C-alpha positions as CSV (number, residue, x, y, z in Angstrom):
1,M,-25.7,-14.3,23.5
2,R,-27.2,-17.7,22.9
3,D,-26.9,-19.3,19.5
4,E,-30.6,-19.6,19.1
5,R,-31.0,-15.8,19.3
6,R,-28.8,-15.4,16.2
7,W,-30.1,-14.8,12.6
8,S,-29.9,-17.6,10.1
9,E,-27.1,-17.8,7.6
10,D,-29.0,-15.5,5.2
11,W,-29.3,-12.4,7.4
12,G,-32.0,-10.9,5.3
13,G,-34.2,-14.0,5.8
14,S,-36.9,-14.8,8.3
15,W,-36.8,-15.4,12.0
16,D,-36.7,-18.9,13.4
17,E,-40.2,-18.9,15.0
18,G,-39.1,-21.6,17.4
19,A,-36.4,-19.5,18.9
20,S,-37.7,-15.9,18.7
21,R,-40.6,-13.8,17.5
22,P,-40.8,-11.1,14.9
23,G,-39.9,-7.7,16.5
24,E,-37.7,-9.3,19.2
25,R,-34.1,-8.1,19.0
26,V,-31.0,-9.5,20.6
27,Y,-29.9,-6.0,21.8
28,G,-33.3,-4.8,23.0
29,V,-36.6,-3.7,21.4
30,L,-36.0,-1.1,18.7
31,S,-38.2,1.9,18.0
32,D,-40.7,1.9,15.1
33,A,-38.5,4.3,13.2
34,S,-35.5,2.0,13.5
35,E,-37.6,-1.0,12.5
36,Q,-38.7,0.8,9.4
37,L,-35.2,1.8,8.6
38,R,-34.1,-1.8,9.0
39,T,-36.8,-3.0,6.6
40,E,-35.8,-0.4,4.0
41,F,-32.2,-1.4,4.3
42,L,-32.8,-5.1,3.9
43,E,-34.9,-4.4,0.9
44,S,-32.3,-2.2,-0.7
45,D,-29.4,-3.1,-3.0
46,D,-26.9,-2.1,-0.4
47,R,-27.7,-5.2,1.8
48,R,-26.2,-7.6,-0.7
49,Y,-22.9,-7.5,1.3
50,S,-23.4,-10.4,3.7
51,S,-20.8,-11.6,6.3
52,G,-22.6,-14.7,7.5
53,K,-25.0,-15.6,10.4
54,C,-23.7,-12.9,12.7
55,A,-24.5,-10.1,10.3
56,G,-28.1,-9.8,11.6
57,C,-26.8,-9.4,15.2
58,A,-24.4,-6.7,13.9
59,L,-27.3,-4.9,12.3
60,D,-29.2,-5.1,15.7
61,L,-26.1,-3.7,17.4
62,L,-25.6,-0.7,15.1
63,L,-29.3,0.2,15.2
64,A,-29.4,0.0,19.0
65,F,-26.2,2.1,19.1
66,A,-28.0,4.7,16.9
67,E,-30.8,4.9,19.4
68,V,-28.6,5.1,22.5
69,V,-26.5,8.0,21.1
70,S,-29.6,9.7,19.5
71,L,-28.6,9.3,15.9
72,G,-32.2,10.0,14.8
73,G,-33.4,12.4,12.2
74,T,-31.3,12.3,9.1
75,M,-28.8,9.8,10.7
76,R,-25.9,11.0,8.6
77,W,-23.2,8.9,10.2
78,D,-19.8,10.6,10.2
79,A,-16.3,9.1,10.7
80,R,-16.2,10.0,14.4
81,T,-19.5,8.3,15.1
82,V,-18.5,5.2,13.1
83,G,-15.0,5.1,14.8
84,H,-16.6,5.1,18.3
85,L,-19.0,2.3,17.3
86,L,-16.3,0.1,15.9
87,R,-13.5,0.8,18.4
88,V,-15.4,1.3,21.7
89,W,-19.1,0.5,21.7
90,A,-19.4,-2.8,19.7
91,P,-16.3,-4.5,21.3
92,G,-17.7,-3.7,24.7
93,I,-21.2,-4.9,24.1
94,A,-20.6,-7.9,21.8
95,K,-17.8,-9.7,23.7
96,D,-19.2,-13.2,23.4
97,C,-20.3,-13.5,19.8
98,G,-19.3,-12.7,16.2
99,A,-21.3,-9.5,15.8
100,A,-18.3,-7.3,16.4
101,D,-16.3,-9.2,13.8
102,A,-19.1,-8.9,11.3
103,M,-19.7,-5.2,12.1
104,P,-17.3,-3.6,9.5
105,T,-19.0,-5.2,6.5
106,V,-22.5,-4.7,7.8
107,L,-21.7,-1.1,8.9
108,A,-20.2,-0.2,5.5
109,A,-23.3,-1.4,3.7
110,F,-25.7,0.2,6.1
111,V,-24.0,3.6,6.3
112,R,-23.7,3.6,2.5
113,F,-27.5,3.0,2.4
114,V,-28.2,5.8,4.9
115,H,-25.9,8.3,3.1
116,R,-27.6,7.6,-0.3
117,R,-31.1,7.8,1.4
118,E,-30.3,11.2,3.1
119,G,-28.1,12.7,0.4
120,A,-25.0,13.0,2.6
121,D,-21.9,15.0,1.5
122,P,-19.6,12.7,-0.6
123,V,-16.7,13.9,1.5
124,T,-18.3,12.5,4.6
125,S,-18.9,9.2,2.9
126,R,-15.3,8.9,1.9
127,E,-14.2,9.8,5.5
128,V,-16.5,7.0,6.8
129,A,-15.0,4.5,4.3
130,R,-11.5,5.5,5.4
131,E,-12.4,5.1,9.1
132,I,-13.9,1.6,8.6
133,H,-10.9,0.5,6.5
134,E,-8.4,1.8,9.1
135,A,-10.3,0.0,11.9
136,V,-10.1,-3.3,10.0
137,Q,-6.4,-2.6,9.4
138,D,-6.0,-2.1,13.2
139,G,-7.5,-5.6,13.8
140,I,-11.0,-4.5,14.8
141,G,-13.5,-6.8,13.1
142,T,-13.1,-8.6,9.8
143,V,-14.2,-8.0,6.2
144,T,-16.0,-10.5,4.0
145,W,-14.0,-11.2,0.9
146,S,-15.2,-12.2,-2.6
147,G,-12.4,-13.3,-5.0
148,R,-9.5,-10.9,-4.7
149,A,-11.4,-7.8,-3.5
150,T,-13.4,-6.8,-0.4
151,T,-17.1,-7.2,-1.0
152,D,-18.0,-3.7,0.0
153,P,-16.9,-1.1,-2.5
154,W,-16.1,1.5,0.1
155,L,-13.6,-0.8,1.8
156,R,-12.2,-1.8,-1.6
157,E,-11.7,1.8,-2.7
158,A,-10.0,2.7,0.6
159,S,-7.7,-0.3,0.2
160,L,-6.8,0.7,-3.3
161,R,-6.1,4.3,-2.3
162,D,-3.7,3.0,0.4
163,A,-1.9,0.8,-2.1
164,Q,-1.6,3.7,-4.5
165,A,-0.2,5.9,-1.8
166,R,2.4,3.2,-0.9
167,D,3.4,2.8,-4.6
168,R,3.8,6.6,-5.0
169,E,5.9,6.7,-1.8
170,R,8.2,4.0,-3.2
171,L,8.5,5.9,-6.5
172,A,9.2,9.1,-4.8
173,A,11.8,7.5,-2.5
174,S,13.6,6.0,-5.5
175,V,14.2,9.4,-7.1
176,G,14.8,11.6,-4.1
177,G,11.3,12.6,-2.9
178,P,7.9,13.9,-4.1
179,D,9.2,17.0,-5.6
180,A,11.9,15.1,-7.6
181,L,9.2,12.6,-8.7
182,A,7.0,15.5,-10.0
183,A,9.8,17.1,-11.9
184,L,11.4,13.9,-13.2
185,D,12.5,13.8,-16.8
186,A,13.9,11.0,-19.1
187,E,17.0,12.8,-20.5
188,P,20.0,10.5,-20.9
189,L,22.8,10.7,-18.3
190,P,25.9,12.5,-19.7
191,D,29.3,11.0,-20.4
192,E,30.9,12.2,-17.2
193,E,34.4,11.8,-15.8
194,F,34.9,10.4,-12.3
195,V,34.9,13.2,-9.7
196,W,37.7,12.9,-7.2
197,G,36.8,15.9,-5.0
198,G,36.2,15.1,-1.3
199,I,37.7,11.6,-1.5
200,A,40.4,11.0,1.2
201,E,44.0,10.7,0.0
202,D,44.7,7.4,1.7
203,I,41.9,5.5,-0.1
204,R,42.4,6.9,-3.6
205,T,44.5,4.0,-4.8
206,R,41.8,1.5,-3.7
207,V,39.1,3.7,-5.3
208,A,41.1,3.8,-8.5
209,E,41.3,0.0,-8.6
210,H,37.5,-0.2,-8.2
211,L,37.1,2.4,-10.9
212,L,39.3,0.5,-13.4
213,L,37.3,-2.7,-13.0
214,L,33.9,-0.9,-13.2
215,D,34.8,1.1,-16.3
216,E,35.9,-2.0,-18.1
217,V,32.7,-3.8,-17.4
218,A,30.5,-0.8,-18.2
219,D,32.3,-0.2,-21.5
220,E,32.1,-3.9,-22.5
221,H,28.6,-4.9,-21.2
222,L,26.6,-1.8,-20.4
223,D,26.7,1.8,-21.8
224,V,27.7,5.3,-21.1
225,E,24.7,6.1,-18.9
226,H,25.4,3.1,-16.6
227,R,29.1,4.1,-16.5
228,T,28.2,7.6,-15.3
229,A,25.8,6.2,-12.7
230,I,28.4,3.7,-11.5
231,R,31.1,6.4,-11.3
232,R,28.7,8.7,-9.3
233,V,27.9,5.9,-6.8
234,L,31.5,5.0,-6.4
235,A,32.4,8.6,-5.6
236,R,29.6,9.1,-3.2
237,A,30.3,5.9,-1.3
238,A,34.0,6.8,-1.1
239,R,33.2,10.2,0.3
240,A,30.4,9.1,2.7
241,E,32.0,5.8,3.9
242,P,35.8,5.8,3.4
243,E,36.2,2.9,5.8
244,M,34.7,0.7,3.1
245,F,37.9,1.2,1.1
246,R,40.3,0.9,4.1
247,R,39.3,-2.6,5.0
248,P,41.5,-5.4,3.7
249,T,38.8,-6.8,1.4
250,Q,38.9,-7.8,-2.2
251,V,38.6,-5.0,-4.7
252,L,36.8,-7.4,-7.1
253,R,33.9,-8.0,-4.6
254,G,33.6,-4.3,-3.8
255,A,33.4,-3.5,-7.5
256,I,30.8,-6.2,-8.1
257,G,28.7,-4.8,-5.2
258,I,28.7,-1.3,-6.7
259,A,27.8,-2.5,-10.1
260,L,25.1,-4.7,-8.6
261,A,23.6,-1.8,-6.7
262,V,23.4,0.4,-9.8
263,C,22.1,-2.3,-12.1
264,E,19.4,-3.4,-9.7
265,A,18.2,0.1,-9.1
266,N,18.0,0.7,-12.9
267,D,16.2,-2.7,-13.4
268,T,19.0,-3.7,-15.7
269,I,19.4,-6.9,-13.8
270,A,17.1,-8.6,-11.4
271,S,17.2,-12.0,-9.6
272,F,13.4,-12.6,-9.9
273,R,13.0,-12.5,-13.7
274,R,14.5,-13.9,-16.8
275,G,17.4,-12.2,-18.5
276,A,20.5,-10.6,-16.9
277,N,20.7,-11.6,-13.3
278,H,23.2,-11.7,-10.4
279,K,25.1,-14.6,-11.9
280,V,25.4,-12.9,-15.3
281,L,26.7,-9.7,-13.7
282,A,29.3,-11.6,-11.7
283,G,30.4,-13.3,-14.9
284,W,31.1,-9.8,-16.4
285,F,33.8,-9.5,-13.8
286,G,35.1,-13.0,-14.3
287,A,33.7,-14.1,-10.9
288,T,31.3,-17.0,-10.1
289,G,29.1,-15.2,-7.5
290,A,27.6,-11.8,-7.0
291,A,28.0,-9.8,-3.8
292,P,24.5,-8.7,-2.6
293,D,25.9,-8.0,0.8
294,R,28.3,-5.5,-0.7
295,A,25.5,-3.9,-2.8
296,A,23.5,-3.5,0.5
297,S,26.6,-1.8,2.1
298,V,26.9,0.6,-0.9
299,R,23.3,1.5,-0.7
300,H,23.6,2.1,3.1
301,A,26.7,4.2,2.6
302,I,25.0,6.6,0.2
303,G,21.8,6.8,2.3
304,A,19.6,5.0,-0.1
305,P,16.0,4.3,1.2
306,S,14.5,0.8,1.5
307,T,11.7,0.6,-1.2
308,F,11.7,-3.1,-2.1
309,G,8.2,-4.5,-2.4
310,G,7.7,-8.2,-1.9
311,G,5.2,-10.6,-3.5
312,Y,4.5,-10.3,-7.2
313,D,4.8,-6.5,-7.3
314,R,8.6,-6.2,-6.7
315,S,10.3,-2.8,-6.7
316,P,14.0,-2.7,-7.5
317,P,16.2,-1.7,-4.6
318,A,16.5,2.1,-4.8
319,L,19.5,4.4,-4.7
320,G,17.4,7.4,-3.7
321,S,18.5,9.9,-6.4
322,A,17.2,10.5,-9.9
323,D,20.7,11.3,-11.2
324,L,21.8,7.7,-10.5
325,L,19.1,6.3,-12.8
326,I,19.5,5.9,-16.6
327,S,16.9,7.4,-18.9
328,A,15.1,4.1,-19.6
329,R,14.5,3.6,-15.9
330,R,13.3,7.1,-15.3
331,A,10.9,6.8,-18.3
332,K,9.3,3.7,-16.6
333,I,9.0,5.6,-13.3
334,I,7.3,8.5,-15.1
335,A,4.9,6.2,-16.9
336,Q,4.0,4.6,-13.5
337,R,3.7,7.9,-11.8
338,D,1.3,9.2,-14.5
339,A,-0.7,5.9,-14.6
340,D,-1.1,6.0,-10.7
341,A,-2.3,9.6,-10.9
342,N,-4.9,8.7,-13.5
343,D,-6.1,5.8,-11.5
344,A,-6.4,7.9,-8.4
345,D,-8.4,10.5,-10.3
346,A,-10.7,7.8,-11.7
347,N,-11.2,6.2,-8.2
348,D,-12.1,9.6,-6.7
349,A,-14.6,10.2,-9.6
350,D,-16.1,6.7,-8.9
351,A,-16.4,7.5,-5.2
352,N,-18.2,10.7,-5.9
353,D,-20.6,9.0,-8.3
354,A,-21.2,6.2,-5.9
355,S,-22.0,8.6,-3.0
356,E,-24.3,10.8,-5.1
357,T,-26.1,8.3,-7.3
358,P,-28.2,5.3,-6.1
359,C,-27.3,1.9,-7.4
């Protein structure tokens, strides 16, 4: 497609009379019904989501698609139709221009307009938003951004729902699964003795040496809940991975690794914020350096999941079981669980309102 056949930067603006004539379309002549629909859309509030000079071509493309596949009448676009347009039809037709890249933003605005106009089922609208969002995630087309959020609310809502789902998955993994998350309480861990059952005889001496160091640190610098959690992790690691205690390695580093795993999971210490950190924890043992590699080995031994989130929203490395978390940590998880649930309900309500009520 030649550049002179494209729309101007403001895709709701007028044609360049020197390059084309009113009514001429880059993907063929449209029917009177499609031209009328186009006019209504460009005059509506929904067209405010612009993706640049190729947006007009994208609008041509989707209207031509509607005529080819006979989406006349109510034109209630569904997720399957939208998916075919984004993934098959548009990439095949618009190979040499930016119309395919502009399509997700234009399509979201246009289908939103059509759904409002025709009173489509809100469920269908949400399915379409999800399909457009997933197509963009798969690398099909691009989305115009404004500030920190996508310009089209459908895509923004879909993105938020995905982020909320990932957050909830991380919370669930940190306590042992969705059912454990739903039933989570904030009762303090009991003062519990070390459980020797199931620990191999030949490693009991080494395990006892770890236990002595860990109990001393917990008693002096932590509390009873931390001590119980540390004892449980030590016992589970010894039962699941006895080779860890048969290697000719320093007991001190092994004990630091266990304490680090427990304290990180409980957000008692963290390397990315002020306060107690790895260096402080190592100092509790009279050492100069922590043992993050040993902490990782401990987590692997007890089958802990990987739930760490990078960037500014960092999740503590998890142990994968609620009975290894102190009451304060579980209370924070409960608060986040409930806040996420409230946000999800609010987003669903907003989506329903947006689908049913014109702007």
